VOPAGU-2260 file (C-alpha; in pm, 1 decimal, decimal comma):
REM VOPAGU-2260
SITE   aa  ch    i         X         Y         Z
SITE  MET   A    0      80,6     464,6   -3227,4
SITE  ASN   A    1    -269,1     333,5   -3217,5
SITE  LYS   A    2    -436,0     235,8   -2900,5
SITE  LYS   A    3    -410,1    -138,6   -2922,5
SITE  SER   A    4     -29,1     -72,8   -2975,5
SITE  ALA   A    5     135,2    -391,2   -2793,3
SITE  ILE   A    6     424,3    -101,5   -2659,6
SITE  LEU   A    7     211,2     151,0   -2542,7
SITE  GLN   A    8     -11,8     -53,1   -2360,5
SITE  MET   A    9     267,8    -216,0   -2162,8
SITE  PHE   A   10     423,8     195,3   -2139,2
SITE  ASN   A   11      90,9     237,9   -1987,5
SITE  GLY   A   12      75,7     -48,1   -1743,7
SITE  GLN   A   13    -231,9    -183,5   -1901,0
SITE  ARG   A   14      -8,6    -565,9   -2022,1
SITE  GLY   A   15     277,1    -682,8   -1947,7
SITE  HIS   A   16     292,1    -698,7   -1625,2
SITE  HIS   A   17     275,7   -1053,8   -1411,7
SITE  ASP   A   18      26,1    -928,7   -1192,0
SITE  LEU   A   19    -235,4    -828,0   -1466,4
SITE  VAL   A   20    -238,4   -1185,8   -1619,0
SITE  SER   A   21    -510,3   -1428,9   -1484,2
SITE  HIS   A   22    -479,9   -1742,4   -1298,8
SITE  THR   A   23    -710,1   -2039,1   -1453,3
SITE  GLU   A   24   -1014,1   -2230,9   -1266,5
SITE  GLU   A   25    -792,6   -2476,7   -1312,3
SITE  TYR   A   26    -422,2   -2349,4   -1094,9
SITE  PHE   A   27    -665,3   -2227,8    -819,0
SITE  ARG   A   28    -860,9   -2565,2    -768,0
SITE  LEU   A   29    -467,1   -2770,7    -762,1
SITE  LEU   A   30    -346,7   -2429,9    -523,0
SITE  ARG   A   31    -685,1   -2532,2    -260,7
SITE  GLU   A   32    -557,8   -2902,1    -352,3
SITE  ASN   A   33    -269,3   -2902,0    -230,6
SITE  ILE   A   34    -382,5   -2632,8      87,9
SITE  LYS   A   35    -542,4   -2879,1     188,7
SITE  GLU   A   36    -306,1   -3161,7     139,7
SITE  GLU   A   37     -38,5   -2911,0     335,9
SITE  GLU   A   38    -280,6   -2888,0     607,1
SITE  GLU   A   39    -320,0   -3264,6     661,8
SITE  LEU   A   40      52,5   -3299,0     631,2
SITE  ARG   A   41     164,5   -3034,7     871,0
SITE  GLU   A   42    -116,7   -3158,4    1135,6
SITE  LYS   A   43      41,6   -3475,5    1098,9
SITE  LEU   A   44     376,7   -3322,7    1151,0
SITE  LYS   A   45     300,9   -3112,1    1500,6
SITE  GLU   A   46     470,6   -3439,9    1677,6
SITE  HIS   A   47     745,6   -3380,1    1478,6
SITE  PRO   A   48     948,5   -3084,5    1492,0
SITE  ASP   A   49    1220,3   -3212,9    1333,7
SITE  LEU   A   50     952,2   -3307,6     971,0
SITE  LEU   A   51     792,6   -2959,0     997,6
SITE  GLN   A   52    1115,4   -2818,7     982,4
SITE  ILE   A   53    1237,7   -3052,4     669,6
SITE  LEU   A   54     861,3   -2983,7     487,4
SITE  GLU   A   55     910,9   -2538,1     550,5
SITE  LYS   A   56    1249,4   -2641,5     372,3
SITE  ILE   A   57    1119,8   -2765,4      99,2
SITE  ASN   A   58     846,6   -2517,8      61,0
SITE  ASP   A   59    1100,5   -2242,3      79,9
SITE  SER   A   60    1304,4   -2423,7    -170,6
SITE  PHE   A   61     997,1   -2489,2    -445,2
SITE  ILE   A   62     864,4   -2154,2    -423,2
SITE  GLU   A   63    1201,9   -2025,5    -509,1
SITE  MET   A   64    1317,1   -2234,0    -826,5
SITE  CYS   A   65     900,4   -2148,9    -901,2
SITE  CYS   A   66    1003,0   -1739,9    -912,9
SITE  GLU   A   67    1352,3   -1833,6   -1109,7
SITE  CYS   A   68    1120,4   -2074,8   -1389,4
SITE  GLU   A   69     886,8   -1746,4   -1437,1
SITE  ASP   A   70    1192,5   -1561,8   -1460,6
SITE  ILE   A   71    1307,5   -1742,4   -1677,1
SITE  PHE   A   72    1041,0   -1825,7   -1924,9
SITE  TYR   A   73     916,3   -1419,2   -1921,8
SITE  ARG   A   74    1258,0   -1317,4   -2020,6
SITE  GLU   A   75    1291,1   -1597,8   -2340,6
SITE  GLY   A   76     879,1   -1465,8   -2423,0
SITE  PHE   A   77     988,0   -1139,3   -2378,7
SITE  LYS   A   78    1311,9   -1276,5   -2605,2
SITE  PHE   A   79    1139,4   -1411,3   -2872,9
SITE  GLY   A   80     901,1   -1198,2   -2885,0
SITE  VAL   A   81    1163,4    -934,2   -3017,4
SITE  LEU   A   82    1306,8   -1197,3   -3240,7
SITE  MET   A   83     944,6   -1199,8   -3427,5
SITE  GLY   A   84     885,2    -858,8   -3446,7
SITE  ILE   A   85    1255,1    -801,0   -3602,2
SITE  GLU   A   86    1196,6   -1102,3   -3839,5
SITE  ILE   A   87     835,1    -940,2   -3886,7
SITE  ALA   A   88     977,7    -502,5   -3947,6
SITE  GLY   A   89    1181,8    -703,0   -4182,2
SITE  ASP   A   90    1042,1    -897,1   -4398,8
SITE  SER   A   91     963,9    -780,9   -4761,5
SITE  GLY   A   92     722,8    -991,5   -4832,3
SITE  GLU   A   93     937,2   -1276,3   -5036,7
């Protein structure tokens, strides 16, 4: 296989791992905005520990949901890529 082989890139840890995917500047802008808003809300909720606890539960479930969503999309993308590869390999040029 040549050096451009996607299979070898995945095998050698060069591609195909979530740690290697770069986020966009828009992602980081939204992240900064989210952190700022959450800090403001936490400051206002200091006097209401019951509400602060609800916020913690919301954040925890949202993080779990995002992880599940990423897993679903990764699996679907991988499955679709395999199906495209099978179709390409079986294409007789007709």
